C-alpha positions in Angstrom: 217.4 252.8 74.9 216.9 249.4 73.4 214.5 248.5 70.6 213.4 245.5 72.7 211.9 247.5 75.6 213.0 248.3 79.1 214.4 244.9 79.9 216.8 245.0 77.0 216.1 241.4 75.8 214.2 240.1 72.8 210.4 240.3 73.0 208.9 237.2 74.6 207.4 234.9 72.1 204.4 233.1 73.9 201.9 230.7 72.6 199.3 232.0 70.2 195.9 233.2 71.5 194.1 230.2 70.1 196.3 227.8 72.1 195.1 229.4 75.3 191.5 229.5 74.2 191.5 225.8 73.3 193.6 224.8 76.3 191.6 226.9 78.8 188.0 226.7 77.6 188.5 223.5 75.8 190.1 221.9 78.8 187.1 222.9 81.0 184.8 221.5 78.4 186.7 218.2 78.3 186.4 218.0 82.1 182.6 218.8 82.0 182.1 216.1 79.4 184.2 213.5 81.2 182.3 214.3 84.5 179.0 213.9 82.7 180.0 210.6 81.2 181.3 209.2 84.6 178.2 210.5 86.4 175.9 209.0 83.7 177.6 205.6 83.9 177.4 205.7 87.7 173.6 206.4 87.6 173.1 203.8 84.9 174.9 201.2 87.0 172.7 202.1 90.0 169.6 201.9 87.8 170.6 198.5 86.6 171.3 197.3 90.1 168.0 198.6 91.5 165.6 195.6 91.7 161.8 196.1 91.8 159.4 193.2 91.3 156.8 193.7 88.5 154.0 195.8 90.0 150.8 194.0 89.2 147.4 195.4 90.3 147.2 192.8 93.1 150.7 193.5 94.4 150.0 197.2 94.5 146.6 196.9 96.1 148.1 194.7 98.9 150.9 197.3 99.4 148.4 200.2 99.5 146.4 198.4 102.2 143.1 200.2 102.8 143.9 202.9 100.2 141.7 201.9 97.2 142.7 202.1 93.5 140.4 204.4 91.6 137.3 202.5 90.5 137.0 201.9 86.7 140.5 203.0 86.0 143.0 201.1 84.0 146.2 200.2 85.9 149.4 201.2 84.2 151.9 198.5 85.2 154.8 199.9 83.2 154.6 203.4 84.6 154.0 202.1 88.1 157.0 199.7 88.0 159.3 202.4 86.5 158.2 205.1 88.9 158.8 202.8 91.9 162.2 201.9 90.5 163.0 205.6 90.3 161.9 206.0 93.9 164.1 203.1 95.0 167.0 204.7 93.1 166.4 208.0 94.9 166.5 206.1 98.2 169.8 204.6 97.3 171.4 207.9 96.2 170.1 209.5 99.4 171.3 206.5 101.5 167.8 205.9 102.9 166.3 202.5 103.7 164.2 200.8 101.0 160.6 202.0 101.3 161.5 205.1 103.3 160.2 207.5 100.6 157.4 205.4 99.1 156.2 202.0 100.3 153.6 201.7 97.5 152.5 203.5 94.4 150.1 203.1 91.5 149.7 204.8 88.2 146.2 204.6 86.7 144.3 206.2 83.8 140.6 207.1 83.9 138.2 208.9 81.7 137.1 210.9 84.7 138.3 214.5 85.3 140.7 215.3 88.1 137.9 217.0 90.2 136.0 213.7 90.3 139.1 211.7 91.3 139.8 214.1 94.1 136.2 214.0 95.3 136.4 210.2 95.4 139.6 210.1 97.5 138.4 212.8 99.8 135.2 210.8 100.6 136.9 207.4 100.8 140.0 208.3 102.7 138.4 210.5 105.2 135.8 207.8 105.9 138.8 205.5 106.6 140.2 207.9 109.1 142.7 209.7 106.9 142.9 213.5 107.4 143.4 215.8 104.5 146.6 217.7 105.3 147.0 219.8 102.2 145.8 220.4 98.7 147.6 222.3 96.0 147.3 222.9 92.3 150.8 224.1 91.3 152.9 223.4 88.3 150.1 221.6 86.6 150.3 218.9 89.2 147.2 219.1 91.3 147.5 216.9 94.4 146.1 216.2 97.8 148.1 215.0 100.8 146.4 212.8 103.4 147.8 211.8 106.8 147.0 209.1 109.3 149.4 208.7 112.1 152.9 208.6 110.6 151.6 207.4 107.2 151.1 209.7 104.3 149.1 209.2 101.0 149.7 211.6 98.1 147.0 211.6 95.4 147.8 213.3 92.1 145.4 213.6 89.2 146.6 215.3 86.0 144.5 215.9 83.0 145.5 213.3 80.4 143.9 212.3 77.1 140.5 213.6 77.9 140.5 212.1 81.4 143.1 211.9 84.2 146.3 210.1 85.0 146.1 209.2 88.7 149.2 208.6 90.8 148.8 207.3 94.3 151.8 207.2 96.6 151.8 205.8 100.1 154.7 206.2 102.5 155.9 207.7 105.7 156.8 211.2 106.5 159.7 211.0 104.0 157.2 211.2 101.2 156.0 214.5 102.6 157.6 217.3 100.5 156.2 220.2 102.5 155.3 221.1 106.0 151.9 219.9 106.8 149.7 222.5 108.4 148.0 221.6 111.7 144.6 222.5 110.2 143.6 220.6 107.1 143.4 222.7 104.0 140.6 222.6 101.5 142.5 224.4 98.8 141.0 222.5 95.9 
């Protein structure tokens, strides 16, 4: 019997364990980092190409049509413009036509609590023929969804600096993120 085992040859000298650790796990890590960099550059390129005109209060009110801005609120032009740009980017990534998710949106700040904001929109929008489709208070994002024909309006009012940050979004059924019940819900 040989000192070298059953095969009779010299013991096989492989690479050290640390080589396989760095080559295997490290190689995977390099691929993950490279994919993250490429994906990030792709998204930055899309972001830079996404064009949105500055969203002034007049431009937004015209796009919202009969949906009023909250009275006495301050219009947040920067948040409105950046959020709309994000929606346009999402449409591009999903290969949807411009405006298919959101045709108009507004970000506003008010000293009023969310309950008062929701009461205002319930009164005003239902008087204009909009039906309350759903209301929810999940994940610290209370919101009400209204529907009129194929149009949808989403009203969000989040507690913010002693008042509320109000986000209005108007769009088609692509804006709808949930199945709308046939009977309007009054969950809030």
